[in-house]
MIBA-118435 format. One line per 5 residues: their letters; for each residue x, y, z of N, C-alpha, C. Coordinates in nm, 2 decimals. Atoms other than C-alpha are relative to their C-alpha. Example, Ala and Ser with C-alpha at 12.3 -4.5 7.8 and 13.67 -1.06 7.14 Angstrom:
<pts>
as	0.09:-0.12:0.00:1.23:-0.45:0.78:0.09:0.12:0.00 | -0.09:-0.11:0.00:1.37:-0.11:0.71:-0.08:0.11:0.08
</pts>
This chain:
<pts>
mgdks	0.03:-0.08:-0.11:2.46:-0.91:-9.66:0.07:-0.05:0.13 | -0.06:0.06:-0.12:2.65:-1.14:-9.42:0.12:0.08:0.05 | -0.11:-0.08:-0.06:2.86:-0.92:-9.19:0.09:-0.09:0.08 | -0.09:0.09:-0.07:3.16:-1.13:-9.08:0.10:0.07:0.09 | -0.09:-0.07:-0.09:3.33:-0.87:-8.87:-0.01:-0.06:0.14
pksvn	0.00:0.06:-0.14:3.44:-0.99:-8.52:-0.11:0.06:0.09 | 0.09:-0.07:-0.09:3.21:-0.73:-8.36:-0.14:-0.06:-0.02 | 0.14:0.05:0.03:2.89:-0.85:-8.54:-0.01:-0.15:0.04 | 0.00:0.14:-0.04:2.99:-1.22:-8.49:-0.02:-0.02:0.15 | 0.01:0.01:-0.15:3.03:-1.17:-8.12:-0.14:0.04:0.04
kkavq	0.14:-0.04:-0.04:2.70:-0.98:-8.10:-0.10:-0.11:-0.02 | 0.10:0.11:0.03:2.51:-1.26:-8.27:0.02:-0.12:0.10 | -0.03:0.11:-0.10:2.68:-1.52:-8.04:-0.06:0.04:0.13 | 0.05:-0.04:-0.13:2.58:-1.32:-7.73:-0.16:0.00:-0.01 | 0.14:0.00:0.01:2.22:-1.28:-7.86:-0.05:-0.15:0.00
kqska	0.04:0.14:0.00:2.20:-1.66:-7.93:0.01:-0.06:0.14 | -0.02:0.05:-0.14:2.33:-1.74:-7.58:-0.10:0.05:0.09 | 0.10:-0.05:-0.10:2.09:-1.51:-7.40:-0.13:-0.06:-0.03 | 0.13:0.06:0.04:1.80:-1.65:-7.60:-0.01:-0.15:0.06 | -0.01:0.13:-0.06:1.91:-2.00:-7.49:-0.02:0.00:0.15
nlsnq	0.01:-0.01:-0.15:1.94:-1.89:-7.13:-0.15:0.03:0.04 | 0.14:-0.04:-0.03:1.59:-1.74:-7.14:-0.09:-0.13:-0.01 | 0.09:0.12:0.01:1.43:-2.07:-7.27:0.03:-0.10:0.11 | -0.03:0.09:-0.11:1.62:-2.27:-7.01:-0.06:0.05:0.13 | 0.06:-0.05:-0.12:1.49:-2.04:-6.74:-0.15:-0.03:0.00
kkqqm	0.14:0.03:0.01:1.14:-2.08:-6.86:-0.03:-0.15:0.03 | 0.01:0.14:-0.03:1.18:-2.46:-6.86:0.01:-0.03:0.14 | -0.02:0.03:-0.14:1.31:-2.46:-6.51:-0.12:0.05:0.08 | 0.12:-0.05:-0.07:1.02:-2.24:-6.39:-0.12:-0.09:-0.02 | 0.11:0.09:0.02:0.77:-2.48:-6.55:0.02:-0.12:0.08
taakq	-0.02:0.12:-0.08:0.93:-2.78:-6.39:-0.02:0.02:0.15 | 0.02:-0.03:-0.14:0.94:-2.61:-6.06:-0.14:0.02:0.04 | 0.14:-0.02:-0.03:0.58:-2.51:-6.08:-0.07:-0.14:0.00 | 0.06:0.13:0.00:0.48:-2.87:-6.17:0.04:-0.08:0.12 | -0.04:0.07:-0.13:0.68:-3.00:-5.87:-0.07:0.06:0.12
aapak	0.06:-0.06:-0.11:0.52:-2.75:-5.64:-0.15:-0.03:0.01 | 0.14:0.02:0.00:0.17:-2.81:-5.75:-0.05:-0.13:0.08 | 0.05:0.12:-0.08:0.13:-3.17:-5.61:0.02:0.02:0.15 | -0.02:-0.02:-0.14:0.27:-3.06:-5.28:-0.11:0.09:0.06 | 0.10:-0.09:-0.05:0.00:-2.79:-5.25:-0.13:-0.08:0.02
kk	0.12:0.07:-0.01:-0.28:-3.05:-5.30:-0.01:-0.08:0.13 | 0.00:0.08:-0.13:-0.18:-3.25:-4.98:-0.04:0.09:0.11
</pts>
């Protein structure tokens, strides 16, 4: 079933990259929230 055409290979690469970007954004949001939380307590 493996479609090795350039179009499908590129599509899979783009999907993989966007998924990685999404997870990185979530991690950054979590760290930003953790850093902001102690500042609010003061």
